PyMOL Python script that loads the backbone (N, CA, C, O; Angstrom):
from pymol import cmd

cmd.read_pdbstr("""\
ATOM      1  N   MET A   1      67.804 -27.684-118.798  1.00  0.00           N
ATOM      2  CA  MET A   1      67.076 -26.449-118.987  1.00  0.00           C
ATOM      3  C   MET A   1      65.817 -26.492-118.145  1.00  0.00           C
ATOM      4  O   MET A   1      65.334 -27.559-117.767  1.00  0.00           O
ATOM      5  N   GLN A   2      65.301 -25.318-117.864  1.00  0.00           N
ATOM      6  CA  GLN A   2      64.085 -25.209-117.065  1.00  0.00           C
ATOM      7  C   GLN A   2      63.108 -24.263-117.748  1.00  0.00           C
ATOM      8  O   GLN A   2      63.533 -23.291-118.374  1.00  0.00           O
ATOM      9  N   PRO A   3      61.806 -24.526-117.643  1.00  0.00           N
ATOM     10  CA  PRO A   3      60.830 -23.595-118.213  1.00  0.00           C
ATOM     11  C   PRO A   3      60.616 -22.417-117.276  1.00  0.00           C
ATOM     12  O   PRO A   3      60.738 -22.558-116.059  1.00  0.00           O
ATOM     13  N   HIS A   4      60.298 -21.262-117.835  1.00  0.00           N
ATOM     14  CA  HIS A   4      59.908 -20.136-116.998  1.00  0.00           C
ATOM     15  C   HIS A   4      58.519 -20.416-116.448  1.00  0.00           C
ATOM     16  O   HIS A   4      57.811 -21.278-116.969  1.00  0.00           O
ATOM     17  N   GLU A   5      58.124 -19.713-115.422  1.00  0.00           N
ATOM     18  CA  GLU A   5      56.930 -20.033-114.648  1.00  0.00           C
ATOM     19  C   GLU A   5      55.638 -19.409-115.162  1.00  0.00           C
ATOM     20  O   GLU A   5      54.838 -18.935-114.354  1.00  0.00           O
ATOM     21  N   PHE A   6      55.405 -19.390-116.448  1.00  0.00           N
ATOM     22  CA  PHE A   6      54.090 -18.996-116.926  1.00  0.00           C
ATOM     23  C   PHE A   6      53.547 -20.146-117.754  1.00  0.00           C
ATOM     24  O   PHE A   6      54.305 -20.934-118.319  1.00  0.00           O
ATOM     25  N   LYS A   7      52.237 -20.232-117.821  1.00  0.00           N
ATOM     26  CA  LYS A   7      51.643 -21.328-118.577  1.00  0.00           C
ATOM     27  C   LYS A   7      50.322 -20.862-119.168  1.00  0.00           C
ATOM     28  O   LYS A   7      49.490 -20.264-118.485  1.00  0.00           O
ATOM     29  N   ILE A   8      50.151 -21.146-120.436  1.00  0.00           N
ATOM     30  CA  ILE A   8      48.885 -20.858-121.091  1.00  0.00           C
ATOM     31  C   ILE A   8      48.244 -22.183-121.445  1.00  0.00           C
ATOM     32  O   ILE A   8      48.912 -23.217-121.455  1.00  0.00           O
ATOM     33  N   ASN A   9      46.956 -22.161-121.735  1.00  0.00           N
ATOM     34  CA  ASN A   9      46.302 -23.436-122.041  1.00  0.00           C
ATOM     35  C   ASN A   9      46.829 -24.010-123.357  1.00  0.00           C
ATOM     36  O   ASN A   9      47.491 -23.319-124.131  1.00  0.00           O
ATOM     37  N   GLU A  10      46.527 -25.259-123.588  1.00  0.00           N
ATOM     38  CA  GLU A  10      47.080 -25.977-124.742  1.00  0.00           C
ATOM     39  C   GLU A  10      46.732 -25.304-126.068  1.00  0.00           C
ATOM     40  O   GLU A  10      47.591 -25.191-126.942  1.00  0.00           O
ATOM     41  N   ASP A  11      45.496 -24.859-126.232  1.00  0.00           N
ATOM     42  CA  ASP A  11      45.101 -24.199-127.479  1.00  0.00           C
ATOM     43  C   ASP A  11      45.889 -22.916-127.691  1.00  0.00           C
ATOM     44  O   ASP A  11      46.325 -22.631-128.807  1.00  0.00           O
ATOM     45  N   GLY A  12      46.074 -22.150-126.643  1.00  0.00           N
ATOM     46  CA  GLY A  12      46.837 -20.906-126.745  1.00  0.00           C
ATOM     47  C   GLY A  12      48.295 -21.162-127.062  1.00  0.00           C
ATOM     48  O   GLY A  12      48.901 -20.441-127.856  1.00  0.00           O
ATOM     49  N   LEU A  13      48.853 -22.174-126.451  1.00  0.00           N
ATOM     50  CA  LEU A  13      50.252 -22.523-126.688  1.00  0.00           C
ATOM     51  C   LEU A  13      50.461 -22.895-128.144  1.00  0.00           C
ATOM     52  O   LEU A  13      51.417 -22.446-128.776  1.00  0.00           O
ATOM     53  N   ARG A  14      49.582 -23.702-128.665  1.00  0.00           N
ATOM     54  CA  ARG A  14      49.719 -24.154-130.059  1.00  0.00           C
ATOM     55  C   ARG A  14      49.405 -23.033-131.056  1.00  0.00           C
ATOM     56  O   ARG A  14      49.749 -23.138-132.233  1.00  0.00           O
ATOM     57  N   ALA A  15      48.764 -21.979-130.595  1.00  0.00           N
ATOM     58  CA  ALA A  15      48.498 -20.841-131.474  1.00  0.00           C
ATOM     59  C   ALA A  15      49.737 -19.968-131.641  1.00  0.00           C
ATOM     60  O   ALA A  15      49.880 -19.288-132.657  1.00  0.00           O
ATOM     61  N   VAL A  16      50.631 -19.977-130.660  1.00  0.00           N
ATOM     62  CA  VAL A  16      51.801 -19.094-130.720  1.00  0.00           C
ATOM     63  C   VAL A  16      53.111 -19.826-130.992  1.00  0.00           C
ATOM     64  O   VAL A  16      54.104 -19.185-131.338  1.00  0.00           O
ATOM     65  N   LEU A  17      53.140 -21.133-130.847  1.00  0.00           N
ATOM     66  CA  LEU A  17      54.360 -21.905-131.091  1.00  0.00           C
ATOM     67  C   LEU A  17      54.109 -22.980-132.142  1.00  0.00           C
ATOM     68  O   LEU A  17      53.000 -23.506-132.249  1.00  0.00           O
ATOM     69  N   PRO A  18      55.139 -23.304-132.913  1.00  0.00           N
ATOM     70  CA  PRO A  18      55.013 -24.457-133.813  1.00  0.00           C
ATOM     71  C   PRO A  18      54.745 -25.726-132.999  1.00  0.00           C
ATOM     72  O   PRO A  18      55.095 -25.783-131.820  1.00  0.00           O
ATOM     73  N   PRO A  19      54.134 -26.733-133.604  1.00  0.00           N
ATOM     74  CA  PRO A  19      53.726 -27.932-132.863  1.00  0.00           C
ATOM     75  C   PRO A  19      54.838 -28.606-132.050  1.00  0.00           C
ATOM     76  O   PRO A  19      54.610 -28.977-130.899  1.00  0.00           O
ATOM     77  N   MET A  20      56.015 -28.769-132.617  1.00  0.00           N
ATOM     78  CA  MET A  20      57.087 -29.456-131.892  1.00  0.00           C
ATOM     79  C   MET A  20      57.565 -28.630-130.696  1.00  0.00           C
ATOM     80  O   MET A  20      57.834 -29.185-129.631  1.00  0.00           O
ATOM     81  N   GLU A  21      57.673 -27.317-130.862  1.00  0.00           N
ATOM     82  CA  GLU A  21      58.069 -26.461-129.746  1.00  0.00           C
ATOM     83  C   GLU A  21      57.003 -26.491-128.653  1.00  0.00           C
ATOM     84  O   GLU A  21      57.332 -26.481-127.467  1.00  0.00           O
ATOM     85  N   ALA A  22      55.745 -26.529-129.040  1.00  0.00           N
ATOM     86  CA  ALA A  22      54.660 -26.617-128.058  1.00  0.00           C
ATOM     87  C   ALA A  22      54.755 -27.928-127.278  1.00  0.00           C
ATOM     88  O   ALA A  22      54.561 -27.940-126.063  1.00  0.00           O
ATOM     89  N   GLU A  23      55.051 -29.023-127.962  1.00  0.00           N
ATOM     90  CA  GLU A  23      55.206 -30.313-127.270  1.00  0.00           C
ATOM     91  C   GLU A  23      56.366 -30.278-126.289  1.00  0.00           C
ATOM     92  O   GLU A  23      56.270 -30.809-125.183  1.00  0.00           O
ATOM     93  N   ILE A  24      57.459 -29.653-126.696  1.00  0.00           N
ATOM     94  CA  ILE A  24      58.616 -29.542-125.805  1.00  0.00           C
ATOM     95  C   ILE A  24      58.232 -28.752-124.560  1.00  0.00           C
ATOM     96  O   ILE A  24      58.561 -29.158-123.446  1.00  0.00           O
ATOM     97  N   MET A  25      57.538 -27.623-124.737  1.00  0.00           N
ATOM     98  CA  MET A  25      57.153 -26.810-123.583  1.00  0.00           C
ATOM     99  C   MET A  25      56.189 -27.555-122.668  1.00  0.00           C
ATOM    100  O   MET A  25      56.305 -27.465-121.446  1.00  0.00           O
ATOM    101  N   GLU A  26      55.242 -28.286-123.241  1.00  0.00           N
ATOM    102  CA  GLU A  26      54.316 -29.060-122.409  1.00  0.00           C
ATOM    103  C   GLU A  26      55.081 -30.079-121.566  1.00  0.00           C
ATOM    104  O   GLU A  26      54.789 -30.256-120.383  1.00  0.00           O
ATOM    105  N   TYR A  27      56.048 -30.739-122.172  1.00  0.00           N
ATOM    106  CA  TYR A  27      56.858 -31.717-121.437  1.00  0.00           C
ATOM    107  C   TYR A  27      57.687 -31.024-120.356  1.00  0.00           C
ATOM    108  O   TYR A  27      57.773 -31.513-119.230  1.00  0.00           O
ATOM    109  N   MET A  28      58.291 -29.895-120.693  1.00  0.00           N
ATOM    110  CA  MET A  28      59.130 -29.187-119.722  1.00  0.00           C
ATOM    111  C   MET A  28      58.312 -28.700-118.530  1.00  0.00           C
ATOM    112  O   MET A  28      58.792 -28.748-117.397  1.00  0.00           O
ATOM    113  N   TRP A  29      57.101 -28.237-118.760  1.00  0.00           N
ATOM    114  CA  TRP A  29      56.257 -27.822-117.639  1.00  0.00           C
ATOM    115  C   TRP A  29      55.911 -29.015-116.760  1.00  0.00           C
ATOM    116  O   TRP A  29      55.774 -28.884-115.544  1.00  0.00           O
ATOM    117  N   LYS A  30      55.772 -30.164-117.377  1.00  0.00           N
ATOM    118  CA  LYS A  30      55.426 -31.370-116.622  1.00  0.00           C
ATOM    119  C   LYS A  30      56.597 -31.844-115.754  1.00  0.00           C
ATOM    120  O   LYS A  30      56.407 -32.172-114.583  1.00  0.00           O
ATOM    121  N   VAL A  31      57.803 -31.881-116.325  1.00  0.00           N
ATOM    122  CA  VAL A  31      58.942 -32.456-115.598  1.00  0.00           C
ATOM    123  C   VAL A  31      59.793 -31.418-114.877  1.00  0.00           C
ATOM    124  O   VAL A  31      60.593 -31.779-114.014  1.00  0.00           O
ATOM    125  N   LYS A  32      59.644 -30.151-115.205  1.00  0.00           N
ATOM    126  CA  LYS A  32      60.349 -29.019-114.594  1.00  0.00           C
ATOM    127  C   LYS A  32      61.791 -28.843-115.076  1.00  0.00           C
ATOM    128  O   LYS A  32      62.172 -27.726-115.426  1.00  0.00           O
ATOM    129  N   VAL A  33      62.603 -29.896-115.108  1.00  0.00           N
ATOM    130  CA  VAL A  33      64.002 -29.798-115.546  1.00  0.00           C
ATOM    131  C   VAL A  33      64.315 -31.005-116.419  1.00  0.00           C
ATOM    132  O   VAL A  33      64.017 -32.140-116.046  1.00  0.00           O
ATOM    133  N   ALA A  34      64.916 -30.761-117.583  1.00  0.00           N
ATOM    134  CA  ALA A  34      65.281 -31.871-118.467  1.00  0.00           C
ATOM    135  C   ALA A  34      66.369 -31.432-119.434  1.00  0.00           C
ATOM    136  O   ALA A  34      66.476 -30.255-119.779  1.00  0.00           O
ATOM    137  N   THR A  35      67.166 -32.385-119.861  1.00  0.00           N
ATOM    138  CA  THR A  35      68.163 -32.140-120.897  1.00  0.00           C
ATOM    139  C   THR A  35      67.521 -32.365-122.264  1.00  0.00           C
ATOM    140  O   THR A  35      66.427 -32.921-122.365  1.00  0.00           O
ATOM    141  N   ALA A  36      68.213 -31.928-123.305  1.00  0.00           N
ATOM    142  CA  ALA A  36      67.724 -32.170-124.664  1.00  0.00           C
ATOM    143  C   ALA A  36      67.627 -33.668-124.926  1.00  0.00           C
ATOM    144  O   ALA A  36      66.708 -34.121-125.607  1.00  0.00           O
ATOM    145  N   GLY A  37      68.559 -34.431-124.395  1.00  0.00           N
ATOM    146  CA  GLY A  37      68.522 -35.882-124.563  1.00  0.00           C
ATOM    147  C   GLY A  37      67.298 -36.507-123.924  1.00  0.00           C
ATOM    148  O   GLY A  37      66.699 -37.423-124.487  1.00  0.00           O
ATOM    149  N   GLU A  38      66.923 -36.019-122.755  1.00  0.00           N
ATOM    150  CA  GLU A  38      65.731 -36.535-122.078  1.00  0.00           C
ATOM    151  C   GLU A  38      64.461 -36.176-122.843  1.00  0.00           C
ATOM    152  O   GLU A  38      63.543 -36.989-122.953  1.00  0.00           O
ATOM    153  N   VAL A  39      64.415 -34.959-123.369  1.00  0.00           N
ATOM    154  CA  VAL A  39      63.257 -34.547-124.164  1.00  0.00           C
ATOM    155  C   VAL A  39      63.184 -35.393-125.436  1.00  0.00           C
ATOM    156  O   VAL A  39      62.103 -35.828-125.835  1.00  0.00           O
ATOM    157  N   TYR A  40      64.329 -35.622-126.065  1.00  0.00           N
ATOM    158  CA  TYR A  40      64.372 -36.471-127.259  1.00  0.00           C
ATOM    159  C   TYR A  40      63.836 -37.867-126.953  1.00  0.00           C
ATOM    160  O   TYR A  40      63.027 -38.398-127.714  1.00  0.00           O
ATOM    161  N   GLU A  41      64.273 -38.458-125.861  1.00  0.00           N
ATOM    162  CA  GLU A  41      63.809 -39.803-125.491  1.00  0.00           C
ATOM    163  C   GLU A  41      62.296 -39.831-125.309  1.00  0.00           C
ATOM    164  O   GLU A  41      61.644 -40.815-125.659  1.00  0.00           O
ATOM    165  N   TYR A  42      61.741 -38.759-124.764  1.00  0.00           N
ATOM    166  CA  TYR A  42      60.294 -38.670-124.569  1.00  0.00           C
ATOM    167  C   TYR A  42      59.553 -38.561-125.908  1.00  0.00           C
ATOM    168  O   TYR A  42      58.493 -39.165-126.079  1.00  0.00           O
ATOM    169  N   LEU A  43      60.102 -37.799-126.852  1.00  0.00           N
ATOM    170  CA  LEU A  43      59.400 -37.505-128.104  1.00  0.00           C
ATOM    171  C   LEU A  43      59.674 -38.476-129.244  1.00  0.00           C
ATOM    172  O   LEU A  43      58.889 -38.533-130.190  1.00  0.00           O
ATOM    173  N   LYS A  44      60.745 -39.230-129.188  1.00  0.00           N
ATOM    174  CA  LYS A  44      61.195 -40.000-130.360  1.00  0.00           C
ATOM    175  C   LYS A  44      60.183 -41.032-130.849  1.00  0.00           C
ATOM    176  O   LYS A  44      60.108 -41.283-132.051  1.00  0.00           O
ATOM    177  N   ASP A  45      59.416 -41.628-129.967  1.00  0.00           N
ATOM    178  CA  ASP A  45      58.433 -42.621-130.399  1.00  0.00           C
ATOM    179  C   ASP A  45      57.214 -41.982-131.064  1.00  0.00           C
ATOM    180  O   ASP A  45      56.524 -42.627-131.853  1.00  0.00           O
ATOM    181  N   LYS A  46      56.955 -40.723-130.746  1.00  0.00           N
ATOM    182  CA  LYS A  46      55.818 -40.016-131.337  1.00  0.00           C
ATOM    183  C   LYS A  46      56.151 -39.445-132.714  1.00  0.00           C
ATOM    184  O   LYS A  46      55.256 -39.208-133.526  1.00  0.00           O
ATOM    185  N   HIS A  47      57.425 -39.227-132.971  1.00  0.00           N
ATOM    186  CA  HIS A  47      57.867 -38.568-134.205  1.00  0.00           C
ATOM    187  C   HIS A  47      58.931 -39.424-134.874  1.00  0.00           C
ATOM    188  O   HIS A  47      60.070 -39.498-134.413  1.00  0.00           O
ATOM    189  N   GLU A  48      58.547 -40.059-135.953  1.00  0.00           N
ATOM    190  CA  GLU A  48      59.348 -41.083-136.615  1.00  0.00           C
ATOM    191  C   GLU A  48      60.763 -40.635-137.005  1.00  0.00           C
ATOM    192  O   GLU A  48      61.720 -41.370-136.761  1.00  0.00           O
ATOM    193  N   ASN A  49      60.911 -39.467-137.594  1.00  0.00           N
ATOM    194  CA  ASN A  49      62.213 -39.030-138.103  1.00  0.00           C
ATOM    195  C   ASN A  49      62.896 -37.991-137.219  1.00  0.00           C
ATOM    196  O   ASN A  49      63.786 -37.280-137.683  1.00  0.00           O
ATOM    197  N   LEU A  50      62.502 -37.895-135.982  1.00  0.00           N
ATOM    198  CA  LEU A  50      63.068 -36.900-135.076  1.00  0.00           C
ATOM    199  C   LEU A  50      64.520 -37.226-134.749  1.00  0.00           C
ATOM    200  O   LEU A  50      64.872 -38.379-134.500  1.00  0.00           O
ATOM    201  N   ARG A  51      65.356 -36.189-134.755  1.00  0.00           N
ATOM    202  CA  ARG A  51      66.771 -36.354-134.390  1.00  0.00           C
ATOM    203  C   ARG A  51      67.046 -35.580-133.106  1.00  0.00           C
ATOM    204  O   ARG A  51      66.398 -34.574-132.821  1.00  0.00           O
ATOM    205  N   ARG A  52      68.008 -36.063-132.346  1.00  0.00           N
ATOM    206  CA  ARG A  52      68.369 -35.390-131.099  1.00  0.00           C
ATOM    207  C   ARG A  52      68.838 -33.961-131.374  1.00  0.00           C
ATOM    208  O   ARG A  52      68.547 -33.049-130.600  1.00  0.00           O
ATOM    209  N   SER A  53      69.561 -33.771-132.472  1.00  0.00           N
ATOM    210  CA  SER A  53      70.049 -32.429-132.811  1.00  0.00           C
ATOM    211  C   SER A  53      68.887 -31.462-133.061  1.00  0.00           C
ATOM    212  O   SER A  53      68.995 -30.276-132.749  1.00  0.00           O
ATOM    213  N   THR A  54      67.795 -31.953-133.613  1.00  0.00           N
ATOM    214  CA  THR A  54      66.618 -31.109-133.837  1.00  0.00           C
ATOM    215  C   THR A  54      66.042 -30.643-132.508  1.00  0.00           C
ATOM    216  O   THR A  54      65.672 -29.478-132.360  1.00  0.00           O
ATOM    217  N   VAL A  55      65.968 -31.548-131.548  1.00  0.00           N
ATOM    218  CA  VAL A  55      65.460 -31.185-130.220  1.00  0.00           C
ATOM    219  C   VAL A  55      66.375 -30.136-129.586  1.00  0.00           C
ATOM    220  O   VAL A  55      65.887 -29.173-128.995  1.00  0.00           O
ATOM    221  N   SER A  56      67.681 -30.308-129.700  1.00  0.00           N
ATOM    222  CA  SER A  56      68.633 -29.334-129.151  1.00  0.00           C
ATOM    223  C   SER A  56      68.440 -27.961-129.779  1.00  0.00           C
ATOM    224  O   SER A  56      68.422 -26.949-129.079  1.00  0.00           O
ATOM    225  N   ILE A  57      68.296 -27.928-131.098  1.00  0.00           N
ATOM    226  CA  ILE A  57      68.096 -26.657-131.799  1.00  0.00           C
ATOM    227  C   ILE A  57      66.804 -25.989-131.342  1.00  0.00           C
ATOM    228  O   ILE A  57      66.789 -24.790-131.065  1.00  0.00           O
ATOM    229  N   LEU A  58      65.725 -26.758-131.263  1.00  0.00           N
ATOM    230  CA  LEU A  58      64.442 -26.188-130.842  1.00  0.00           C
ATOM    231  C   LEU A  58      64.503 -25.682-129.405  1.00  0.00           C
ATOM    232  O   LEU A  58      63.945 -24.630-129.093  1.00  0.00           O
ATOM    233  N   MET A  59      65.176 -26.424-128.532  1.00  0.00           N
ATOM    234  CA  MET A  59      65.297 -25.976-127.139  1.00  0.00           C
ATOM    235  C   MET A  59      66.152 -24.716-127.052  1.00  0.00           C
ATOM    236  O   MET A  59      65.874 -23.842-126.231  1.00  0.00           O
ATOM    237  N   ASN A  60      67.179 -24.609-127.876  1.00  0.00           N
ATOM    238  CA  ASN A  60      67.978 -23.380-127.913  1.00  0.00           C
ATOM    239  C   ASN A  60      67.135 -22.198-128.370  1.00  0.00           C
ATOM    240  O   ASN A  60      67.259 -21.104-127.821  1.00  0.00           O
ATOM    241  N   ARG A  61      66.283 -22.402-129.361  1.00  0.00           N
ATOM    242  CA  ARG A  61      65.386 -21.333-129.815  1.00  0.00           C
ATOM    243  C   ARG A  61      64.434 -20.907-128.706  1.00  0.00           C
ATOM    244  O   ARG A  61      64.190 -19.716-128.510  1.00  0.00           O
ATOM    245  N   LEU A  62      63.900 -21.883-127.984  1.00  0.00           N
ATOM    246  CA  LEU A  62      63.007 -21.565-126.862  1.00  0.00           C
ATOM    247  C   LEU A  62      63.757 -20.797-125.782  1.00  0.00           C
ATOM    248  O   LEU A  62      63.186 -19.928-125.123  1.00  0.00           O
ATOM    249  N   CYS A  63      65.019 -21.112-125.602  1.00  0.00           N
ATOM    250  CA  CYS A  63      65.873 -20.393-124.654  1.00  0.00           C
ATOM    251  C   CYS A  63      66.058 -18.942-125.112  1.00  0.00           C
ATOM    252  O   CYS A  63      65.925 -18.011-124.317  1.00  0.00           O
ATOM    253  N   GLU A  64      66.363 -18.763-126.391  1.00  0.00           N
ATOM    254  CA  GLU A  64      66.566 -17.420-126.945  1.00  0.00           C
ATOM    255  C   GLU A  64      65.308 -16.568-126.820  1.00  0.00           C
ATOM    256  O   GLU A  64      65.402 -15.351-126.663  1.00  0.00           O
ATOM    257  N   ARG A  65      64.150 -17.181-126.886  1.00  0.00           N
ATOM    258  CA  ARG A  65      62.873 -16.462-126.747  1.00  0.00           C
ATOM    259  C   ARG A  65      62.498 -16.218-125.291  1.00  0.00           C
ATOM    260  O   ARG A  65      61.519 -15.527-125.008  1.00  0.00           O
ATOM    261  N   GLY A  66      63.268 -16.778-124.373  1.00  0.00           N
ATOM    262  CA  GLY A  66      62.987 -16.588-122.957  1.00  0.00           C
ATOM    263  C   GLY A  66      61.975 -17.558-122.388  1.00  0.00           C
ATOM    264  O   GLY A  66      61.490 -17.359-121.275  1.00  0.00           O
ATOM    265  N   LEU A  67      61.643 -18.611-123.132  1.00  0.00           N
ATOM    266  CA  LEU A  67      60.670 -19.587-122.639  1.00  0.00           C
ATOM    267  C   LEU A  67      61.323 -20.689-121.814  1.00  0.00           C
ATOM    268  O   LEU A  67      60.672 -21.288-120.958  1.00  0.00           O
ATOM    269  N   LEU A  68      62.584 -20.959-122.058  1.00  0.00           N
ATOM    270  CA  LEU A  68      63.368 -21.894-121.246  1.00  0.00           C
ATOM    271  C   LEU A  68      64.573 -21.149-120.715  1.00  0.00           C
ATOM    272  O   LEU A  68      65.018 -20.168-121.311  1.00  0.00           O
ATOM    273  N   LYS A  69      65.098 -21.610-119.602  1.00  0.00           N
ATOM    274  CA  LYS A  69      66.368 -21.055-119.142  1.00  0.00           C
ATOM    275  C   LYS A  69      67.355 -22.191-118.942  1.00  0.00           C
ATOM    276  O   LYS A  69      67.023 -23.261-118.433  1.00  0.00           O
ATOM    277  N   ARG A  70      68.553 -21.919-119.354  1.00  0.00           N
ATOM    278  CA  ARG A  70      69.613 -22.910-119.331  1.00  0.00           C
ATOM    279  C   ARG A  70      70.328 -22.859-117.977  1.00  0.00           C
ATOM    280  O   ARG A  70      70.544 -21.790-117.407  1.00  0.00           O
ATOM    281  N   SER A  71      70.680 -24.027-117.490  1.00  0.00           N
ATOM    282  CA  SER A  71      71.508 -24.092-116.288  1.00  0.00           C
ATOM    283  C   SER A  71      72.694 -24.989-116.602  1.00  0.00           C
ATOM    284  O   SER A  71      72.584 -25.927-117.391  1.00  0.00           O
ATOM    285  N   VAL A  72      73.813 -24.699-115.987  1.00  0.00           N
ATOM    286  CA  VAL A  72      75.035 -25.452-116.243  1.00  0.00           C
ATOM    287  C   VAL A  72      75.143 -26.574-115.233  1.00  0.00           C
ATOM    288  O   VAL A  72      75.038 -26.351-114.027  1.00  0.00           O
ATOM    289  N   ASP A  73      75.352 -27.780-115.729  1.00  0.00           N
ATOM    290  CA  ASP A  73      75.542 -28.946-114.869  1.00  0.00           C
ATOM    291  C   ASP A  73      77.020 -29.054-114.534  1.00  0.00           C
ATOM    292  O   ASP A  73      77.845 -29.268-115.422  1.00  0.00           O
ATOM    293  N   THR A  74      77.356 -28.907-113.266  1.00  0.00           N
ATOM    294  CA  THR A  74      78.760 -28.974-112.860  1.00  0.00           C
ATOM    295  C   THR A  74      79.119 -30.336-112.305  1.00  0.00           C
ATOM    296  O   THR A  74      80.157 -30.486-111.660  1.00  0.00           O
ATOM    297  N   GLY A  75      78.283 -31.327-112.542  1.00  0.00           N
ATOM    298  CA  GLY A  75      78.506 -32.655-111.982  1.00  0.00           C
ATOM    299  C   GLY A  75      79.561 -33.469-112.688  1.00  0.00           C
ATOM    300  O   GLY A  75      80.028 -34.468-112.141  1.00  0.00           O
ATOM    301  N   ARG A  76      79.955 -33.077-113.888  1.00  0.00           N
ATOM    302  CA  ARG A  76      80.939 -33.854-114.642  1.00  0.00           C
ATOM    303  C   ARG A  76      82.287 -33.150-114.644  1.00  0.00           C
ATOM    304  O   ARG A  76      82.382 -31.933-114.486  1.00  0.00           O
ATOM    305  N   GLY A  77      83.320 -33.956-114.827  1.00  0.00           N
ATOM    306  CA  GLY A  77      84.654 -33.389-115.024  1.00  0.00           C
ATOM    307  C   GLY A  77      85.311 -33.079-113.773  1.00  0.00           C
ATOM    308  O   GLY A  77      86.442 -32.595-113.773  1.00  0.00           O
TER     309      GLY A  77
END
""", "prot")
cmd.dss("prot")
cmd.show_as("cartoon", "prot")
cmd.util.cbc("prot")
cmd.orient("prot")
């Protein structure tokens, strides 16, 4: 997935998004492109009970809101 090209400051981001979604967006802006698994690997040490499925769900929600855009990886199969 990729973030869309707008960015607000950290305080503004945390005012409009729940904390975990804000962390995901901050990471996505930093790395530009990442899978849910990569985001999970980045966040798992900061959040004790975080599950990969939770990251996938949150990234899907961000996609539905238009904050992330999904791209299909055709490298497999």
